[in-house]
PADO-453194 format. One line per field, with one value per residue: x, y, z of N, C-alpha, C in turn; residue number from 1. Coordinates in nm, 2 decimals. Each point is the difference from the previous one (the first is absolute). Example, Ala and Ser with C-alpha at 12.3 -4.5 7.8 and 13.67 -1.06 7.14 Angstrom:
n.x = [1.32_-0.04];
n.y = [-0.57_0.11];
n.z = [0.78_-0.07];
ca.x = [-0.09_0.09];
ca.y = [0.12_0.11];
ca.z = [0.00_0.00];
c.x = [0.09_-0.08];
c.y = [0.12_0.11];
c.z = [0.00_0.08];
num = [1_2];
//
This chain:
n.x = [0.08_0.11_0.03_-0.15_0.00_0.13_-0.10_0.03_-0.07_-0.05_0.01_-0.09_-0.07_0.10_0.03_-0.11_0.02_0.12_-0.03_-0.10_0.08_0.12_-0.09_-0.08_0.12_0.02_-0.12_0.00_0.13_-0.05_-0.11_0.11_0.06_-0.12_-0.01_0.11_-0.05_-0.08_0.01_-0.07_0.11_0.06_-0.11_-0.07_0.09_0.01_-0.12_0.01_0.11_-0.07_-0.09_0.03_0.06_-0.11_-0.06_0.08_0.00_-0.14_0.01_0.08_-0.08_-0.09_0.12_0.01_0.04_-0.03_-0.09_-0.02_0.05_-0.01_-0.14_0.07_0.11_-0.05_-0.04_0.10_0.06_-0.06_0.01_0.13_0.03_-0.05_0.05_0.11_-0.04_-0.01_0.13_0.08_-0.06_0.01_0.14_-0.05_0.01_0.02_0.10_-0.04];
n.y = [-0.11_-0.01_-0.08_-0.04_0.02_-0.05_-0.10_-0.04_-0.08_0.02_-0.11_-0.08_0.13_0.08_-0.14_0.02_0.15_0.04_-0.09_0.07_0.13_-0.03_-0.03_0.12_0.07_-0.07_0.03_0.11_-0.02_-0.07_0.06_0.09_-0.05_-0.04_0.15_-0.01_-0.07_0.10_-0.01_-0.11_-0.01_0.02_0.02_-0.11_-0.07_0.01_-0.01_-0.12_-0.05_0.03_-0.06_-0.11_0.00_0.03_-0.08_-0.08_0.00_-0.03_-0.09_-0.04_0.03_-0.04_-0.06_0.03_0.11_0.00_-0.09_0.07_0.10_-0.08_0.02_0.15_-0.08_-0.03_0.12_0.05_-0.07_0.03_0.13_-0.03_-0.09_0.06_0.09_-0.07_-0.03_0.12_0.03_-0.07_0.04_0.13_-0.05_-0.01_-0.11_-0.06_0.01_0.08];
n.z = [0.01_0.07_-0.07_0.03_0.13_0.02_0.03_0.14_-0.06_0.14_0.09_0.10_-0.03_0.00_0.08_0.03_0.00_0.05_0.11_0.04_-0.01_0.07_0.07_0.00_0.02_0.09_0.07_-0.02_0.06_0.09_-0.01_-0.01_0.10_0.09_-0.02_0.05_0.10_0.02_-0.14_0.06_0.09_-0.12_-0.07_0.08_-0.01_-0.13_-0.01_0.06_-0.05_-0.11_0.05_0.06_-0.10_-0.09_0.07_-0.04_-0.13_0.00_0.08_-0.07_-0.13_0.07_0.05_-0.12_0.03_0.12_-0.09_-0.09_0.06_0.09_-0.05_-0.04_0.00_0.11_0.04_-0.05_0.07_0.14_-0.04_-0.06_0.10_0.08_-0.08_0.01_0.14_0.02_-0.05_0.08_0.15_-0.03_-0.04_-0.12_0.06_-0.12_0.05_0.08];
ca.x = [-0.08_0.09_0.06_-0.10_-0.07_0.08_-0.03_-0.01_-0.14_0.04_-0.11_-0.05_-0.12_0.08_0.05_-0.10_-0.06_0.11_-0.02_-0.14_0.02_0.06_-0.07_-0.07_0.10_0.02_-0.12_-0.01_0.10_-0.05_-0.10_0.06_0.11_-0.10_-0.08_0.10_-0.04_-0.15_-0.07_-0.16_0.02_0.11_-0.04_-0.05_0.13_0.11_-0.10_0.00_0.13_0.03_-0.09_0.07_0.13_-0.06_-0.04_0.11_0.05_-0.07_0.00_0.14_-0.01_-0.09_0.06_0.09_0.16_0.07_0.02_0.00_0.13_0.05_-0.07_-0.04_0.07_-0.08_-0.13_0.01_-0.01_-0.15_-0.11_0.01_-0.08_-0.15_-0.02_0.02_-0.11_-0.14_0.00_-0.03_-0.16_-0.07_0.03_-0.05_0.10_-0.08_0.08_-0.04];
ca.y = [0.13_0.11_-0.01_0.08_0.12_0.09_-0.01_-0.13_-0.06_-0.06_-0.05_-0.13_0.03_0.02_-0.09_-0.09_0.05_-0.04_-0.13_-0.03_0.04_-0.09_-0.12_0.03_-0.01_-0.16_-0.08_0.07_-0.07_-0.16_0.01_0.03_-0.12_-0.08_0.03_0.00_-0.14_-0.01_0.12_0.06_0.08_0.11_0.15_0.03_0.00_0.12_0.15_0.01_0.06_0.11_0.10_0.02_0.10_0.15_0.03_0.05_0.12_0.12_0.02_0.05_0.15_0.07_0.06_0.13_0.00_-0.07_-0.13_0.02_-0.01_-0.12_-0.12_0.01_-0.11_-0.11_0.04_0.02_-0.14_-0.09_0.08_-0.06_-0.14_0.01_0.05_-0.11_-0.12_0.06_0.00_-0.16_-0.01_0.06_-0.02_-0.11_-0.13_-0.12_-0.14_-0.05];
ca.z = [-0.03_-0.01_-0.13_-0.10_0.05_0.11_0.14_0.06_0.10_0.12_0.06_-0.06_-0.09_-0.14_-0.05_-0.06_-0.13_-0.10_-0.03_-0.09_-0.10_-0.09_-0.03_-0.12_-0.14_-0.03_-0.06_-0.11_-0.06_0.00_-0.11_-0.15_-0.05_-0.07_-0.13_-0.11_-0.07_0.00_-0.08_0.04_0.10_0.03_-0.01_0.13_0.09_-0.04_0.07_0.16_0.01_-0.05_0.06_0.14_-0.02_0.01_0.14_0.09_-0.08_0.06_0.13_0.02_-0.05_0.07_0.13_-0.06_-0.01_0.12_-0.03_-0.15_-0.01_0.03_-0.05_-0.13_-0.11_0.01_-0.06_-0.13_-0.05_0.01_-0.10_-0.13_-0.02_-0.01_-0.13_-0.06_0.02_-0.05_-0.17_-0.02_0.01_-0.10_-0.13_-0.07_0.03_-0.05_0.07_0.14];
c.x = [0.09_0.06_-0.09_-0.06_0.07_-0.05_-0.04_-0.14_0.05_-0.12_-0.06_-0.08_0.08_0.08_-0.10_-0.06_0.12_0.01_-0.12_0.03_0.09_-0.08_-0.09_0.11_0.03_-0.10_-0.02_0.11_-0.02_-0.12_0.05_0.07_-0.12_-0.06_0.10_-0.02_-0.14_-0.06_-0.13_0.00_0.08_-0.07_-0.04_0.11_0.06_-0.09_0.01_0.15_0.01_-0.10_0.09_0.15_-0.06_-0.03_0.14_0.06_-0.09_0.03_0.14_0.01_-0.09_0.08_0.10_0.15_0.08_0.04_0.05_0.16_0.08_-0.05_-0.01_0.02_-0.11_-0.15_0.02_0.02_-0.13_-0.09_0.05_-0.03_-0.15_-0.03_0.01_-0.10_-0.13_-0.02_-0.03_-0.15_-0.07_0.01_-0.07_0.06_-0.08_0.07_-0.03_-0.13];
c.y = [0.12_0.02_0.05_0.13_0.09_0.00_-0.15_-0.01_-0.05_-0.07_-0.12_0.03_0.00_-0.09_-0.09_0.05_-0.05_-0.15_-0.04_0.06_-0.11_-0.15_0.04_0.02_-0.14_-0.07_0.07_-0.06_-0.13_0.02_0.04_-0.14_-0.09_0.03_-0.02_-0.16_-0.05_0.14_0.04_0.12_0.11_0.14_0.04_0.03_0.13_0.13_0.01_0.03_0.18_0.12_-0.01_0.09_0.12_0.04_0.05_0.15_0.12_0.03_0.08_0.15_0.06_0.05_0.08_-0.02_-0.09_-0.13_-0.02_-0.01_-0.13_-0.13_0.01_-0.10_-0.12_0.06_0.02_-0.18_-0.07_0.09_-0.07_-0.13_0.01_0.05_-0.12_-0.11_0.05_-0.01_-0.15_-0.03_0.03_-0.01_-0.08_-0.11_-0.09_-0.13_-0.02_0.00];
c.z = [0.02_-0.12_-0.10_0.02_0.08_0.14_0.03_0.06_0.10_0.06_-0.07_-0.09_-0.11_-0.05_-0.04_-0.13_-0.13_-0.07_-0.09_-0.15_-0.09_-0.04_-0.12_-0.11_-0.06_-0.07_-0.16_-0.13_-0.04_-0.12_-0.12_-0.05_-0.04_-0.12_-0.12_-0.09_-0.02_-0.07_0.02_0.11_-0.01_-0.01_0.14_0.10_-0.04_0.04_0.15_0.03_-0.03_0.12_0.13_-0.02_-0.01_0.15_0.08_-0.04_0.05_0.13_0.04_-0.05_0.10_0.13_-0.05_0.01_0.10_-0.03_-0.12_-0.04_0.02_-0.08_-0.16_-0.09_0.04_-0.08_-0.16_-0.07_-0.02_-0.08_-0.12_0.00_0.00_-0.14_-0.09_0.00_-0.09_-0.15_-0.03_-0.04_-0.11_-0.15_-0.08_0.00_-0.05_0.02_0.13_0.03];
num = [1_2_3_4_5_6_7_8_9_10_11_12_13_14_15_16_17_18_19_20_21_22_23_24_25_26_27_28_29_30_31_32_33_34_35_36_37_38_39_40_41_42_43_44_45_46_47_48_49_50_51_52_53_54_55_56_57_58_59_60_61_62_63_64_65_66_67_68_69_70_71_72_73_74_75_76_77_78_79_80_81_82_83_84_85_86_87_88_89_90_91_92_93_94_95_96];
//
């Protein structure tokens, strides 16, 4: 947390939130791997992953300057990945 936002979360509640966040990121990653082998589910999983990333980007941007300076690379990367995922979802794809 200190690396991304410049502050450390402290206490058991913060620890639980960070672990939950890590679990959700892991689950989205597992869904993306699953969808790589199951064409029927690709667009749904890509949409879920993109929405998840856009929510993160929106939340960080809503906090403005204090956190954006530290998290700019992660926010930029997540926004780019979300746009790529959404372009996959909305392009006319006859193979999938």
